[in-house]
N, C-alpha and C positions, 0 to 999 in steps of 0.2 A: 547699418542699412545695407541691404543688398540690392543692387540695381542690375536688371537684366536688359540686355540690348539684343533685339532681333535683327539679324543681318541676313539678307536673301542668300540662299545656298549658292547661287551662281557667283556671288561676290565674296563669300566667306574664304574660299581657298586663296583668292588673289590677295585679300587683306592679310590673311595669315602669313602669306609668303613675304609680304612687305614689312612685317614687324616681328621682332623676336618674341615679344609678349604683347599681343593685341590688347588684352585687358589692361595692362599697365599703361600702354600708350593712350588708351581712352581715358583712364583715370587722371593721367598727367594733363591731358588736354582740357578736361573738365576743371581741374584745379587751376590751370593757367587762365582759363576764361573767367572763372569766378574771381580770381585775384585782379585781373584787368578791369573787371566791373565793380571793384571794391566790395565784393560780397564776402570774400575771405581775406584775412590778413596773412602776412608771410608766415607767422607762427602757425596759423590754422592750416595753411598749405603744407607746412612741414609735418604736422601731425597727421593730416589726411593721407599723405604719401609715405608715412612712417619712416621719415628720414632722421638721421642722427643730428644734423645741425642745420641752422638757418642758411649756411653757405651752400649746402646741398640743395635746399629748397630754392635758393636764388639761382643756382645753376640750371635747375629744371625750368624755372620761369624764363630765364634768359634764352634757353634753347627754343622756347615757344614764343619768344618776342613779347612777353607779357610785362606790361608796366602798369603800376597802380593808377587808375584814373586817367591815364594818358596813353595815346597811341604812340608808336615809334615815330610816326610822321609829325605829331605834335611836339615831341621832344626835339626832333631835328629842326623844326621850325623855330623853336625857342633858342636853340644853339645858333642858328643863322642870324636871328635878330640880335642876340648878344654880341656876336662877332661884328655886326654892322654898327652897333652902339659903341663898341670899343674903338672902332676906326674913326668915329666922329669926335672922340675926345682928344684934344691936342696933347 
């Protein structure tokens, strides 16, 4: 599938200067969002981004802060609760 994104001319130069490969940045952002929303699996992200290993796919997702089905804030809250629970155990 080919996806075309229209960017206003006055913003295109600025966006292009901010990224080495704007198309790749957009593709990675889409993959990360789809993973976070449980639309794509890690393996599907790997294939979508044409990466050699799941570790490379995980690295991309980590850079984007993408966690499957949970936000980073939810994970931090779980960690906080776990820490509090361990402190209550004698």
